[in-house]
C-alpha positions in Angstrom: 14.7 26.4 -24.9 12.3 23.3 -24.5 9.9 22.6 -21.7 11.2 21.6 -18.3 10.7 18.0 -17.2 7.8 19.0 -15.0 6.0 21.0 -17.7 3.2 19.3 -19.6 3.0 20.4 -23.2 0.0 19.8 -25.5 1.8 17.3 -27.8 2.8 15.1 -24.8 -0.8 15.2 -23.5 -2.4 14.3 -26.8 0.2 11.6 -27.5 -0.4 10.0 -24.2 -4.2 10.3 -24.3 -4.3 8.8 -27.7 -2.2 5.8 -26.7 -3.4 5.0 -23.2 -6.5 6.9 -22.3 -6.8 9.9 -19.9 -6.6 8.0 -16.6 -3.5 6.1 -17.4 -2.0 9.2 -19.0 -2.3 11.2 -15.9 -0.7 8.4 -13.8 2.1 8.0 -16.3 2.9 11.7 -16.5 2.9 12.0 -12.7 5.3 9.1 -12.5 7.6 10.3 -15.3 7.6 14.0 -15.0 7.0 14.8 -11.4 10.2 16.7 -10.7 13.4 15.8 -8.9 12.0 13.3 -6.4 11.1 10.0 -8.1 9.5 8.7 -4.9 6.9 11.5 -5.0 5.0 9.8 -7.7 4.4 6.6 -5.8 1.2 6.0 -3.8 2.2 2.8 -2.1 4.5 2.1 0.8 7.7 0.2 -0.2 9.1 -2.4 2.1 12.6 -1.6 0.8 15.2 -4.1 -0.3 16.0 -5.2 3.3 12.4 -5.3 4.5 10.6 -2.9 6.8 12.0 -1.9 10.2 10.3 -2.7 13.5 10.2 1.0 14.1 8.0 1.5 11.0 5.1 -0.4 12.6 3.2 1.5 15.3 2.1 -0.4 18.5 -1.6 -0.9 18.3 -1.6 -0.2 14.5 0.2 -1.2 11.4 1.2 -0.4 7.9 0.1 -1.5 4.4 2.8 -2.5 2.0 0.6 -2.8 -1.1 3.5 -3.2 -3.6 4.7 -6.2 -1.6 1.2 -7.6 -1.1 1.1 -7.6 2.7 0.1 -5.7 5.8 2.2 -5.8 9.0 0.6 -5.0 12.3 1.8 -4.7 15.9 -1.2 -5.3 18.1 0.9 -5.2 21.3 4.5 -4.1 21.8 6.9 -6.6 20.1 4.1 -8.8 18.7 4.2 -8.5 14.9 1.5 -10.0 12.6 1.3 -10.1 8.8 -1.6 -10.6 6.5 -2.3 -10.4 2.8 -3.1 -6.8 1.6 -6.0 -8.0 -0.6 -9.5 -7.7 0.9 -11.3 -11.0 0.9 -14.5 -9.4 -0.3 -13.4 -8.6 -3.9 -9.6 -9.0 -3.8 -9.1 -5.2 -3.9 -6.2 -3.8 -1.9 -6.8 -2.7 1.7 -5.8 0.9 2.3 -5.2 1.8 5.9 -4.6 0.5 9.4 -6.4 2.6 12.1 -8.3 2.2 15.4 -7.4 -1.5 15.7 -8.5 -2.5 12.2 -7.1 -3.1 8.7 -9.5 -1.1 6.5 -10.6 -1.7 2.9 -11.5 1.7 1.6 -13.3 0.2 -1.4 -16.4 -1.2 0.3 -15.8 -0.6 4.0 -14.6 -4.0 5.2 -12.6 -4.0 8.4 -10.3 -6.7 9.8 -8.8 -7.2 13.3 -5.1 -6.3 13.5 -4.3 -9.2 15.7 -6.1 -12.0 13.9 -7.2 -10.8 10.5 -10.8 -11.7 11.4 -13.7 -9.7 9.9 -14.9 -6.9 12.2 -17.2 -5.3 9.7 -18.4 -6.6 6.3 -19.2 -6.9 3.5 -16.2 -9.3 3.6 -17.1 -12.6 5.3 -13.7 -14.3 5.4 -10.6 -13.3 7.4 -7.5 -11.9 5.8 -5.1 -14.8 5.2 -2.2 -14.7 7.6 1.4 -14.6 6.5 4.6 -15.4 8.4 6.5 -12.5 9.8 10.0 -12.9 11.2 12.0 -10.4 13.3 15.7 -10.3 12.8 17.1 -7.4 14.9 15.2 -4.4 13.8 14.2 -5.8 10.3 11.0 -7.6 9.5 10.7 -10.3 6.8 7.3 -11.5 5.6 6.7 -14.8 3.7 
């Protein structure tokens, strides 16, 4: 009997490494052969087809939706803000929202969750704001 979908055989590894290089190979294998749960291979938060829910965004915090290109925050209860998820320092993706800031894990820039203003460099420009609309319990960003 052949290998299971989660098993990595030598032929698959060599074929993948020869075509794409080791880093891309590992990502491809994780996404394609990671078992029964296809969502387990993703590292970004998906906004879903209908958009994120208000309950997904913590008061005083936020959530990065890297695949959609934005961050949604809720600085105070019921006040939702949205910003691009690309750090203005080098256009790399921001990674987290914690302690009142949107954080770029690449070089340490931090942005205010209410305004997008720089709280800590090396970034010197604020995160560009996006429009967020609340429709019931669904958020739409444009």
